[in-house]
MDTraj code that builds the backbone (N, CA, C; nanometers):
import mdtraj as md
import numpy as np

residues = "GLU GLU LEU ALA LEU ASP PHE PRO ASN GLY GLU ILE LEU ASP TRP SER ILE LYS GLY LYS ASP SER PRO ALA ASP VAL LEU GLU VAL SER TYR LYS VAL SER GLY THR ASP PHE ILE SER LYS VAL GLY ASP ASN ILE TYR ILE ARG PRO TRP LEU ASN GLN THR TRP ASP GLU ASN PRO PHE GLY ALA PRO LYS ARG LEU PHE PRO ILE ASP PHE GLY MET LYS GLY VAL LEU ARG ILE SER PHE ILE PHE LYS ILE PRO GLU GLY TYR GLU VAL THR ASP VAL PRO ARG PRO ALA ARG VAL ASN PHE PRO ASN LYS GLU MET CYS TYR GLU PHE SER VAL THR GLU SER GLU ASN THR LEU ILE ILE SER SER ILE PHE THR ILE ASN GLN THR GLU PHE ALA PRO GLU ASN TYR LYS ASN LEU LYS ARG LEU TYR ASP VAL ILE MET GLN LYS GLN GLY GLY GLN VAL VAL LEU THR LYS VAL GLU SER VAL SER GLY GLU ASN GLU MET GLY GLY GLY GLN LYS".split()
xyz = np.array([
    [0.0817, -0.1198, 0.0000],
    [0.0000, 0.0000, 0.0000],
    [0.0858, 0.1259, 0.0000],
    [0.1917, 0.1257, 0.0819],
    [0.2793, 0.2422, 0.0890],
    [0.3492, 0.2662, -0.0443],
    [0.3911, 0.1589, -0.1102],
    [0.4566, 0.1684, -0.2405],
    [0.3616, 0.2276, -0.3444],
    [0.2351, 0.1902, -0.3405],
    [0.1359, 0.2412, -0.4355],
    [0.1185, 0.3926, -0.4210],
    [0.1407, 0.4472, -0.3013],
    [0.1291, 0.5917, -0.2810],
    [0.2344, 0.6690, -0.3593],
    [0.3500, 0.6054, -0.3848],
    [0.4554, 0.6700, -0.4628],
    [0.4214, 0.6779, -0.6112],
    [0.3265, 0.5966, -0.6569],
    [0.2921, 0.5887, -0.7992],
    [0.1403, 0.5970, -0.8159],
    [0.0813, 0.7147, -0.7900],
    [-0.0651, 0.7256, -0.7925],
    [-0.1257, 0.6974, -0.9305],
    [-0.0521, 0.7186, -1.0379],
    [-0.1033, 0.6921, -1.1722],
    [-0.0436, 0.5660, -1.2308],
    [0.0082, 0.4804, -1.1456],
    [0.0726, 0.3587, -1.1936],
    [0.0128, 0.2358, -1.1301],
    [0.0592, 0.1242, -1.1780],
    [0.0149, -0.0044, -1.1249],
    [0.1381, -0.0837, -1.0848],
    [0.1406, -0.1324, -0.9631],
    [0.2493, -0.2180, -0.9163],
    [0.2205, -0.3575, -0.9724],
    [0.3051, -0.4024, -1.0650],
    [0.2816, -0.5301, -1.1319],
    [0.3361, -0.6478, -1.0530],
    [0.4471, -0.6260, -0.9859],
    [0.5130, -0.7356, -0.9161],
    [0.6046, -0.6745, -0.8117],
    [0.6101, -0.7334, -0.6945],
    [0.7017, -0.6842, -0.5931],
    [0.7433, -0.7984, -0.5022],
    [0.8624, -0.7828, -0.4452],
    [0.9122, -0.8841, -0.3527],
    [1.0085, -0.8190, -0.2538],
    [1.0199, -0.8814, -0.1376],
    [1.1151, -0.8379, -0.0354],
    [1.1944, -0.9612, 0.0053],
    [1.3264, -0.9507, -0.0051],
    [1.4140, -1.0608, 0.0346],
    [1.5037, -1.0132, 0.1481],
    [1.5375, -1.1030, 0.2395],
    [1.6301, -1.0718, 0.3466],
    [1.5689, -1.0035, 0.4666],
    [1.4376, -0.9972, 0.4742],
    [1.3729, -0.9262, 0.5851],
    [1.3713, -1.0053, 0.7148],
    [1.3964, -1.1366, 0.7066],
    [1.3872, -1.2212, 0.8257],
    [1.5164, -1.2297, 0.9058],
    [1.6272, -1.1838, 0.8469],
    [1.7551, -1.1937, 0.9170],
    [1.8314, -1.0625, 0.9067],
    [1.8668, -1.0032, 1.0192],
    [1.9421, -0.8772, 1.0156],
    [2.0780, -0.8911, 0.9465],
    [2.1304, -1.0127, 0.9392],
    [2.2600, -1.0342, 0.8749],
    [2.2488, -1.0353, 0.7231],
    [2.1281, -1.0598, 0.6702],
    [2.1084, -1.0651, 0.5252],
    [2.0934, -0.9245, 0.4674],
    [2.1224, -0.9137, 0.3405],
    [2.1009, -0.7887, 0.2683],
    [1.9518, -0.7764, 0.2398],
    [1.8941, -0.6621, 0.2708],
    [1.7537, -0.6381, 0.2432],
    [1.7405, -0.5962, 0.0971],
    [1.6570, -0.6665, 0.0237],
    [1.6375, -0.6363, -0.1180],
    [1.4886, -0.6191, -0.1438],
    [1.4514, -0.5012, -0.1910],
    [1.3135, -0.4728, -0.2277],
    [1.3126, -0.4542, -0.3785],
    [1.2273, -0.5286, -0.4444],
    [1.2218, -0.5246, -0.5901],
    [1.0762, -0.5080, -0.6332],
    [1.0535, -0.4218, -0.7308],
    [0.9173, -0.4067, -0.7810],
    [0.9187, -0.3575, -0.9254],
    [0.8083, -0.3863, -0.9949],
    [0.7883, -0.3400, -1.1319],
    [0.6648, -0.2515, -1.1317],
    [0.6764, -0.1393, -1.2023],
    [0.5673, -0.0438, -1.2089],
    [0.5351, -0.0167, -1.3549],
    [0.4079, -0.0111, -1.3851],
    [0.3628, 0.0289, -1.5180],
    [0.2759, 0.1517, -1.4992],
    [0.3004, 0.2541, -1.5800],
    [0.2191, 0.3742, -1.5655],
    [0.2812, 0.4929, -1.6341],
    [0.2220, 0.6070, -1.6107],
    [0.2639, 0.7296, -1.6785],
    [0.3264, 0.8315, -1.5847],
    [0.3482, 0.7958, -1.4588],
    [0.4024, 0.8914, -1.3630],
    [0.5354, 0.9518, -1.4075],
    [0.6177, 0.8747, -1.4741],
    [0.7540, 0.9174, -1.5087],
    [0.7628, 0.9836, -1.6455],
    [0.6561, 0.9806, -1.7221],
    [0.6658, 1.0115, -1.8649],
    [0.5747, 1.1283, -1.9008],
    [0.6279, 1.2172, -1.9858],
    [0.5433, 1.3196, -2.0469],
    [0.5811, 1.3294, -2.1941],
    [0.4832, 1.3535, -2.2766],
    [0.5065, 1.3628, -2.4213],
    [0.4743, 1.5042, -2.4662],
    [0.5724, 1.5650, -2.5361],
    [0.5549, 1.6988, -2.5902],
    [0.6011, 1.6950, -2.7348],
    [0.5103, 1.7141, -2.8286],
    [0.5452, 1.7080, -2.9704],
    [0.5998, 1.5715, -3.0065],
    [0.7181, 1.5698, -3.0679],
    [0.7828, 1.4446, -3.1088],
    [0.8748, 1.3887, -3.0012],
    [0.8754, 1.4485, -2.8838],
    [0.9648, 1.4045, -2.7759],
    [0.8886, 1.3384, -2.6620],
    [0.9526, 1.2381, -2.6028],
    [0.9041, 1.1766, -2.4803],
    [1.0094, 1.2061, -2.3734],
    [0.9651, 1.2619, -2.2619],
    [1.0549, 1.2950, -2.1517],
    [1.0306, 1.1954, -2.0384],
    [1.1393, 1.1341, -1.9905],
    [1.1304, 1.0354, -1.8835],
    [1.2087, 1.0874, -1.7634],
    [1.1425, 1.0920, -1.6486],
    [1.2074, 1.1311, -1.5226],
    [1.1946, 1.0138, -1.4268],
    [1.2903, 0.9217, -1.4284],
    [1.2790, 0.7988, -1.3494],
    [1.2610, 0.8204, -1.2002],
    [1.3266, 0.9198, -1.1446],
    [1.3225, 0.9395, -0.9993],
    [1.2162, 1.0395, -0.9574],
    [1.1173, 1.0588, -1.0378],
    [1.0161, 1.1597, -1.0107],
    [0.9608, 1.1514, -0.8689],
    [0.9343, 1.0309, -0.8215],
    [0.8756, 1.0141, -0.6881],
    [0.9763, 0.9645, -0.5855],
    [1.1036, 0.9616, -0.6197],
    [1.2025, 0.8978, -0.5336],
    [1.3140, 0.9920, -0.4892],
    [1.2993, 1.1212, -0.5048],
    [1.4082, 1.2126, -0.4725],
    [1.3746, 1.3007, -0.3526],
    [1.4784, 1.3631, -0.2999],
    [1.4602, 1.4631, -0.1949],
    [1.4211, 1.5943, -0.2602],
    [1.3459, 1.6748, -0.1877],
    [1.3128, 1.8080, -0.2373],
    [1.4324, 1.9016, -0.2261],
    [1.5177, 1.8742, -0.1261],
    [1.6386, 1.9545, -0.1087],
    [1.7466, 1.8689, -0.0443],
    [1.8686, 1.9132, -0.0593],
    [1.9816, 1.8406, -0.0032],
    [1.9656, 1.8346, 0.1492],
    [1.9681, 1.7132, 0.2090],
    [1.9555, 1.7055, 0.3549],
    [2.0744, 1.7685, 0.4287],
    [2.1809, 1.7979, 0.3544],
    [2.2982, 1.8626, 0.4124],
    [2.3103, 2.0045, 0.3560],
    [2.2055, 2.0825, 0.3740],
    [2.1993, 2.2158, 0.3163],
    [2.2596, 2.3264, 0.4001],
    [2.2835, 2.2993, 0.5281],
    [2.3413, 2.4029, 0.6151],
    [2.4838, 2.4354, 0.5693],
    [2.5295, 2.5583, 0.5903],
    [2.6638, 2.5948, 0.5450],
    [2.7747, 2.5182, 0.6163],
    [2.7543, 2.4816, 0.7440],
    [2.8561, 2.4039, 0.8147],
    [2.7909, 2.3177, 0.9209],
    [2.8672, 2.2226, 0.9717],
    [2.8166, 2.1254, 1.0689],
    [2.9098, 2.1225, 1.1889],
    [2.8512, 2.1207, 1.3100],
    [2.9315, 2.1201, 1.4322],
    [2.9362, 1.9829, 1.4991],
    [2.8415, 1.8945, 1.4671],
    [2.8332, 1.7644, 1.5324],
    [2.8506, 1.6525, 1.4304],
    [2.8902, 1.5337, 1.4744],
    [2.9051, 1.4203, 1.3818],
    [2.7715, 1.3827, 1.3167],
    [2.7806, 1.3208, 1.2023],
    [2.6637, 1.2709, 1.1294],
    [2.6643, 1.1200, 1.1430],
    [2.5522, 1.0634, 1.1878],
    [2.5426, 0.9194, 1.2076],
    [2.4358, 0.8634, 1.1144],
    [2.4766, 0.7767, 1.0225],
    [2.3835, 0.7151, 0.9288],
    [2.3153, 0.5916, 0.9880],
    [2.3582, 0.5477, 1.1037],
    [2.2911, 0.4381, 1.1711],
    [2.3321, 0.2994, 1.1269],
    [2.3619, 0.2825, 0.9985],
    [2.4033, 0.1508, 0.9500],
    [2.4745, 0.1627, 0.8160],
    [2.5564, 0.0640, 0.7889],
    [2.6209, 0.0544, 0.6585],
    [2.5208, -0.0059, 0.5623],
    [2.5446, 0.0139, 0.4344],
    [2.4528, -0.0474, 0.3389],
    [2.4814, -0.0069, 0.1969],
    [2.4134, -0.0734, 0.1068],
    [2.4209, -0.0445, -0.0357],
    [2.2779, -0.0303, -0.0867],
    [2.2493, 0.0802, -0.1508],
    [2.1191, 0.1030, -0.2112],
    [2.1382, 0.1019, -0.3627],
    [2.0853, -0.0009, -0.4263],
    [2.0927, -0.0134, -0.5731],
    [1.9531, 0.0099, -0.6281],
    [1.9445, 0.1021, -0.7231],
    [1.8170, 0.1295, -0.7886],
    [1.8417, 0.1216, -0.9389],
    [1.7586, 0.0443, -1.0066],
    [1.7678, 0.0336, -1.1519],
    [1.6297, 0.0538, -1.2117],
    [1.6265, 0.1324, -1.3165],
    [1.5052, 0.1520, -1.3938],
    [1.5312, 0.0946, -1.5319],
    [1.4383, 0.0150, -1.5795],
    [1.4511, -0.0448, -1.7123],
    [1.3323, 0.0029, -1.7942],
    [1.3625, 0.0718, -1.9031],
    [1.2586, 0.1252, -1.9910],
    [1.2701, 0.0614, -2.1283],
    [1.1579, 0.0265, -2.1851],
    [1.1548, -0.0197, -2.3241],
    [1.1373, 0.1038, -2.4110],
    [1.2275, 0.1195, -2.5064],
    [1.2206, 0.2341, -2.5967],
    [1.1147, 0.2018, -2.7019],
    [1.0126, 0.2858, -2.7152],
    [0.9065, 0.2565, -2.8121],
    [0.9601, 0.2545, -2.9551],
    [0.8994, 0.1710, -3.0360],
    [0.9376, 0.1642, -3.1771],
    [0.9170, 0.3013, -3.2403],
    [1.0130, 0.3414, -3.3224],
    [1.0054, 0.4706, -3.3887],
    [1.0676, 0.5846, -3.3093],
    [1.1291, 0.5540, -3.1949],
    [1.1942, 0.6561, -3.1120],
    [1.3404, 0.6195, -3.0887],
    [1.4222, 0.7228, -3.0673],
    [1.5614, 0.7015, -3.0309],
    [1.5954, 0.7896, -2.9110],
    [1.6946, 0.7465, -2.8352],
    [1.7400, 0.8221, -2.7189],
    [1.8267, 0.9370, -2.7690],
    [1.7903, 1.0601, -2.7344],
    [1.8675, 1.1759, -2.7810],
    [1.9363, 1.2520, -2.6679],
    [1.8939, 1.2273, -2.5425],
    [1.9601, 1.2960, -2.4316],
    [1.9431, 1.2134, -2.3043],
    [2.0523, 1.1961, -2.2320],
    [2.0506, 1.1253, -2.1035],
    [2.1437, 1.1982, -2.0074],
    [2.1192, 1.1840, -1.8778],
    [2.2152, 1.2401, -1.7820],
    [2.3512, 1.1709, -1.7976],
    [2.4571, 1.2453, -1.7797],
    [2.5924, 1.1885, -1.7906],
    [2.6218, 1.0955, -1.6734],
    [2.7031, 0.9924, -1.6976],
    [2.7435, 0.9044, -1.5878],
    [2.8223, 0.9832, -1.4829],
    [2.8224, 0.9314, -1.3607],
    [2.8970, 0.9975, -1.2524],
    [2.9451, 0.8926, -1.1533],
    [3.0588, 0.9231, -1.0926],
    [3.1116, 0.8399, -0.9838],
    [3.1768, 0.9348, -0.8841],
    [3.1310, 0.9275, -0.7594],
    [3.1853, 1.0110, -0.6528],
    [3.2242, 0.9185, -0.5391],
    [3.3495, 0.9288, -0.4952],
    [3.3995, 0.8475, -0.3840],
    [3.4601, 0.9379, -0.2776],
    [3.4367, 0.9045, -0.1529],
    [3.5116, 0.9682, -0.0451],
    [3.6558, 0.9192, -0.0566],
    [3.7522, 0.9905, 0.0015],
    [3.8937, 0.9539, -0.0135],
    [3.9249, 0.8073, 0.0191],
    [3.8656, 0.7528, 0.1232],
    [3.8908, 0.6133, 0.1602],
    [3.7691, 0.5242, 0.1328],
    [3.6841, 0.5700, 0.0417],
    [3.5624, 0.4975, 0.0019],
    [3.4670, 0.4713, 0.1183],
    [3.4669, 0.5645, 0.2151],
    [3.3723, 0.5531, 0.3256],
    [3.2293, 0.5623, 0.2738],
    [3.2138, 0.6376, 0.1628],
    [3.0844, 0.6537, 0.0988],
    [3.1090, 0.6715, -0.0501],
    [3.0240, 0.6103, -0.1317],
    [3.0407, 0.6163, -0.2773],
    [2.9045, 0.6288, -0.3439],
    [2.9039, 0.6923, -0.4598],
    [2.7824, 0.7001, -0.5418],
    [2.8231, 0.6798, -0.6868],
    [2.7493, 0.5946, -0.7557],
    [2.7755, 0.5683, -0.8971],
    [2.6437, 0.5743, -0.9731],
    [2.6457, 0.6430, -1.0867],
    [2.5265, 0.6599, -1.1693],
    [2.5650, 0.6258, -1.3126],
    [2.4821, 0.5453, -1.3793],
    [2.5114, 0.5109, -1.5178],
    [2.3829, 0.4938, -1.5973],
    [2.3972, 0.5116, -1.7284],
    [2.2877, 0.4906, -1.8231],
    [2.3424, 0.4021, -1.9341],
    [2.2715, 0.2915, -1.9611],
    [2.3143, 0.1971, -2.0635],
    [2.2000, 0.1761, -2.1614],
    [2.2320, 0.1843, -2.2898],
    [2.1321, 0.1600, -2.3929],
    [2.1729, 0.0366, -2.4717],
    [2.0788, -0.0545, -2.4886],
    [2.1047, -0.1760, -2.5636],
    [1.9785, -0.2121, -2.6404],
    [1.9921, -0.2170, -2.7719],
    [1.8785, -0.2452, -2.8599],
    [1.7641, -0.1516, -2.8267],
    [1.6504, -0.2031, -2.7831],
    [1.5369, -0.1135, -2.7549],
    [1.5128, -0.0976, -2.6045],
    [1.6200, -0.1090, -2.5252],
    [1.6085, -0.1010, -2.3803],
    [1.7061, 0.0030, -2.3244],
    [1.6594, 0.0771, -2.2268],
    [1.7419, 0.1762, -2.1585],
    [1.7445, 0.1394, -2.0106],
    [1.8650, 0.1259, -1.9545],
    [1.8807, 0.0913, -1.8136],
    [1.9494, 0.2074, -1.7430],
    [1.8848, 0.2599, -1.6409],
    [1.9389, 0.3691, -1.5610],
    [1.9655, 0.3125, -1.4224],
    [2.0914, 0.3200, -1.3792],
    [2.1304, 0.2575, -1.2525],
    [2.1962, 0.3577, -1.1585],
    [2.1693, 0.3369, -1.0308],
    [2.2269, 0.4185, -0.9256],
    [2.2699, 0.3252, -0.8133],
    [2.3932, 0.3420, -0.7658],
    [2.4421, 0.2625, -0.6538],
    [2.4985, 0.3593, -0.5492],
    [2.4413, 0.3558, -0.4307],
    [2.4823, 0.4425, -0.3203],
    [2.5316, 0.3511, -0.2091],
    [2.6597, 0.3636, -0.1732],
    [2.7225, 0.2753, -0.0758],
    [2.7682, 0.3541, 0.0460],
    [2.7286, 0.3054, 0.1635],
    [2.7729, 0.3633, 0.2896],
    [2.8567, 0.2565, 0.3594],
    [2.9881, 0.2780, 0.3657],
    [3.0795, 0.1818, 0.4273],
    [3.1198, 0.2201, 0.5693],
    [3.0759, 0.3365, 0.6132],
    [3.1077, 0.3864, 0.7475],
    [2.9825, 0.4549, 0.7991],
    [2.9495, 0.4349, 0.9246],
    [2.8232, 0.4894, 0.9739],
    [2.8346, 0.6309, 1.0303],
    [2.9500, 0.6668, 1.0857],
    [2.9628, 0.7970, 1.1492],
    [3.0678, 0.8821, 1.0773],
    [3.0311, 1.0098, 1.0563],
    [3.1200, 1.1024, 0.9864],
    [3.1420, 1.2261, 1.0728],
    [3.2663, 1.2650, 1.0853],
    [3.3031, 1.3826, 1.1643],
    [3.2582, 1.5098, 1.0922],
    [3.2395, 1.6183, 1.1661],
    [3.2004, 1.7449, 1.1039],
    [3.2959, 1.7893, 0.9921],
    [3.4224, 1.7478, 1.0007],
    [3.5198, 1.7848, 0.8965],
    [3.4834, 1.7235, 0.7614],
    [3.4040, 1.6165, 0.7603],
    [3.3619, 1.5521, 0.6351],
    [3.2318, 1.6100, 0.5791],
    [3.1784, 1.7094, 0.6469],
    [3.0482, 1.7633, 0.6078],
    [3.0470, 1.8150, 0.4639],
    [3.1508, 1.8867, 0.4233],
    [3.1537, 1.9405, 0.2872],
    [3.1527, 1.8284, 0.1832],
    [3.2241, 1.7190, 0.2111],
    [3.2226, 1.6044, 0.1194],
    [3.0835, 1.5421, 0.1110],
    [3.0158, 1.5294, 0.2257],
    [2.8789, 1.4767, 0.2255],
    [2.7859, 1.5665, 0.1450],
    [2.7990, 1.6947, 0.1666],
    [2.7141, 1.7908, 0.0962],
    [2.7359, 1.7814, -0.0551],
    [2.8626, 1.7734, -0.0989],
    [2.8928, 1.7619, -0.2425],
    [2.8390, 1.6310, -0.3000],
    [2.8556, 1.5214, -0.2261],
    [2.8064, 1.3920, -0.2728],
    [2.6546, 1.3965, -0.2913],
    [2.5845, 1.4515, -0.1942],
    [2.4385, 1.4604, -0.2054],
    [2.3959, 1.5579, -0.3152],
    [2.4742, 1.6618, -0.3418],
    [2.4459, 1.7505, -0.4551],
    [2.4505, 1.6722, -0.5865],
    [2.5513, 1.5860, -0.6009],
    [2.5629, 1.5037, -0.7222],
    [2.4447, 1.4074, -0.7326],
    [2.4091, 1.3425, -0.6220],
    [2.2953, 1.2505, -0.6232],
    [2.1689, 1.3232, -0.6676],
    [2.1439, 1.4384, -0.6111],
    [2.0236, 1.5144, -0.6461],
    [2.0258, 1.5592, -0.7916],
    [2.1425, 1.5997, -0.8404],
    [2.1541, 1.6417, -0.9790],
    [2.1231, 1.5252, -1.0731],
    [2.1791, 1.4090, -1.0460],
    [2.1577, 1.2933, -1.1331],
    [2.0136, 1.2445, -1.1252],
    [1.9583, 1.2403, -1.0052],
    [1.8224, 1.1927, -0.9910],
    [1.7197, 1.2948, -1.0396],
    [1.7606, 1.4186, -1.0554],
    [1.6716, 1.5201, -1.1103],
    [1.6762, 1.5268, -1.2621],
    [1.7688, 1.4523, -1.3228],
    [1.7842, 1.4553, -1.4679],
    [1.6743, 1.3783, -1.5389],
    [1.6673, 1.3991, -1.6683],
    [1.5667, 1.3292, -1.7467],
    [1.6268, 1.2712, -1.8735],
    [1.5566, 1.1744, -1.9276],
    [1.5937, 1.1113, -2.0537],
    [1.4994, 1.1668, -2.1593],
    [1.5534, 1.1947, -2.2779],
    [1.4705, 1.2435, -2.3873],
    [1.4747, 1.1432, -2.5013],
    [1.3564, 1.1016, -2.5435],
    [1.3420, 1.0172, -2.6619],
    [1.2796, 1.1030, -2.7704],
    [1.3308, 1.0920, -2.8924],
    [1.2809, 1.1710, -3.0039],
    [1.2311, 1.0781, -3.1129],
    [1.1161, 1.1131, -3.1685],
    [1.0586, 1.0337, -3.2765],
    [1.1520, 1.0382, -3.3968],
    [1.1771, 0.9224, -3.4547],
    [1.2663, 0.9105, -3.5693],
    [1.1840, 0.9273, -3.6961],
    [1.2354, 1.0096, -3.7864],
    [1.1689, 1.0246, -3.9159],
    [1.1739, 0.8915, -3.9881],
    [1.0615, 0.8458, -4.0384],
    [1.0627, 0.7185, -4.1107],
    [1.1265, 0.7384, -4.2469],
    [1.2120, 0.6447, -4.2825],
    [1.2824, 0.6500, -4.4099],
    [1.2270, 0.5378, -4.4953],
    [1.1739, 0.5739, -4.6090],
    [1.1150, 0.4747, -4.6979],
    [1.2187, 0.4268, -4.7979],
    [1.2172, 0.3003, -4.8273],
    [1.3088, 0.2436, -4.9256],
    [1.2545, 0.2532, -5.0674],
    [1.1415, 0.3209, -5.0844],
    [1.0807, 0.3294, -5.2164],
    [1.1370, 0.4459, -5.2944],
    [1.1366, 0.4312, -5.4297],
    [1.1782, 0.5443, -5.5147],
    [1.0581, 0.6326, -5.5415],
    [1.0766, 0.7374, -5.6189],
    [0.9698, 0.8344, -5.6406],
    [0.8482, 0.7744, -5.7074],
    [0.8640, 0.6673, -5.7830],
    [0.7533, 0.6082, -5.8553],
    [0.6756, 0.5095, -5.7650],
    [0.7196, 0.4880, -5.6470],
    [0.6458, 0.4022, -5.5549],
    [0.6944, 0.2594, -5.5541],
    [0.7888, 0.2235, -5.6371],
    [0.8400, 0.0860, -5.6391],
    [0.9685, 0.0779, -5.5597],
    [0.9884, -0.0289, -5.4910],
    [1.1098, -0.0453, -5.4121],
    [1.2159, -0.1262, -5.4842],
    [1.1909, -0.1684, -5.6037],
    [1.2834, -0.2533, -5.6805],
    [1.3630, -0.1713, -5.7790],
    [1.4853, -0.2152, -5.8086],
    [1.5675, -0.1495, -5.9120],
    [1.5791, -0.2430, -6.0285],
])
top = md.Topology()
chain = top.add_chain()
for i, resn in enumerate(residues, 1):
    res = top.add_residue(resn, chain, resSeq=i)
    for name in ("N", "CA", "C"):
        top.add_atom(name, md.element.get_by_symbol(name[0]), res)
traj = md.Trajectory(xyz[None], top)
């Protein structure tokens, strides 16, 4: 029910939760959504905003400086992948650029990528927390990392309708 609230114009087709019974296991939540929440069509373009319902409104580290340690509570890896089927007659014309941001000793990392293969577009994000507590001296690094996350998750993919090319000659015959 809570997941459905994130996609008011969509339908949750399939979902599963793995690892919820053991604190030692990795928690994995997987779901498929069908709907129009992420997509808008303007003229010959389709605009896709995958993280439309999954982003922060503002950087949680927006203050100019921090005096106390930041505690994330637990280590973890958050992997999010969106898989879109590119409609026939369209091509990908704009995507957010890939990004990789690492703390100096990889205490925290963020990786963003976009892969296109045949008629499928895969947008992936991996956010890794390898250390739970960060000193105030690391605040600027946290703020920059979250700025990158917000920038990437605020980006959109543009699909443009491809002009159909006919193999016929002016007389209407395709044979030579």
